[in-house]
C-alpha positions as CSV (number, residue, x, y, z in Angstrom):
1,S,102.4,123.2,105.1
2,C,99.8,125.8,106.0
3,L,98.4,127.1,109.2
4,D,94.7,127.5,109.8
5,L,94.6,130.1,112.6
6,R,92.3,131.2,115.3
7,K,93.5,133.8,117.7
8,D,92.2,135.3,120.9
9,P,92.2,139.1,120.4
10,G,93.9,139.7,123.7
11,F,96.8,137.3,122.9
12,L,99.8,139.1,121.4
13,P,97.9,142.1,120.1
14,S,100.8,143.1,117.9
15,L,100.4,139.9,116.0
16,T,97.2,140.6,113.9
17,M,95.3,138.1,111.9
18,E,96.3,140.0,108.7
19,R,100.0,139.4,109.6
20,L,99.2,135.7,110.2
21,Q,97.6,134.9,106.8
22,N,99.7,132.6,104.6
23,V,102.5,132.3,107.0
24,N,104.8,129.6,108.4
25,F,106.6,129.3,111.7
26,F,109.7,131.0,110.4
27,S,107.8,134.2,109.4
28,V,106.3,134.8,112.9
29,L,108.7,133.2,115.4
30,P,112.4,133.5,116.1
31,V,114.5,131.1,114.0
32,N,115.5,128.9,117.0
33,T,111.9,128.6,118.2
34,A,110.6,128.0,114.6
35,S,113.2,125.3,114.1
36,R,112.3,123.5,117.3
37,L,108.6,123.7,116.6
38,S,109.1,122.5,113.0
39,F,111.1,119.5,114.3
40,L,108.4,118.7,116.9
41,L,105.7,118.9,114.2
42,E,107.5,116.3,112.0
43,D,108.0,114.1,115.1
44,C,104.4,114.4,116.1
45,L,103.2,113.4,112.6
46,T,105.8,110.6,112.3
47,N,105.2,109.0,115.7
48,R,101.5,110.0,116.0
49,D,102.0,111.2,119.5
50,N,101.5,114.4,121.4
51,R,104.4,116.8,121.8
52,K,104.9,119.8,124.1
53,M,107.4,122.7,124.1
54,N,107.9,125.9,126.2
55,F,109.5,129.0,124.7
56,T,109.6,132.8,125.3
57,L,108.5,135.5,122.9
58,A,108.8,139.3,123.2
59,D,105.6,141.2,123.0
60,G,106.5,144.9,123.1
61,E,108.2,145.4,126.4
62,R,106.9,142.1,127.9
63,E,108.6,138.7,127.7
64,L,105.9,136.1,127.4
65,E,106.4,132.5,128.5
66,L,104.5,130.3,126.1
67,E,103.6,126.6,125.9
68,A,103.0,124.9,122.5
69,R,101.1,121.6,122.4
70,L,101.0,119.6,119.2
71,I,98.3,116.9,118.8
72,P,98.2,114.6,115.8
73,I,94.7,114.7,114.2
74,T,95.3,112.7,111.0
75,D,98.5,111.4,109.3
76,Q,98.9,114.8,107.7
77,E,97.3,117.2,110.2
78,V,98.3,118.5,113.6
79,L,96.4,120.7,116.1
80,L,98.8,123.3,117.5
81,L,97.8,125.1,120.6
82,I,99.9,127.9,121.9
83,R,99.0,129.4,125.3
84,D,100.4,132.1,127.5
85,V,101.7,130.5,130.7
86,S,103.5,133.6,132.0
87,E,101.3,134.0,135.1
88,Q,101.5,130.3,135.9
89,K,105.4,130.4,135.7
90,E,105.6,133.5,137.8
91,L,103.4,131.9,140.5
92,E,105.7,128.8,140.4
93,R,108.7,131.0,140.9
94,L,107.1,132.8,143.9
95,V,106.2,129.4,145.5
96,L,109.8,128.2,145.1
97,E,111.3,131.3,146.8
């Protein structure tokens, strides 16, 4: 499987497009996260249904809270969107306090 990537320059600046060329989940994500995402990818393709997962990732001194959404496009392709939901999660925590 291969990843066709597009990246917002402000998102995870330490993760450059050069580092992302010819990679798989396991080369850019912690093993637990990559395993979960890989399982969801297979599940998304098998069941032809959207999947969602939240995870954290260190970016320098910050801990980012991220959301991954997997959307089946064809029987062999999935659109994977990863977005930073750190601010949203922080606001939710403040509201609950």
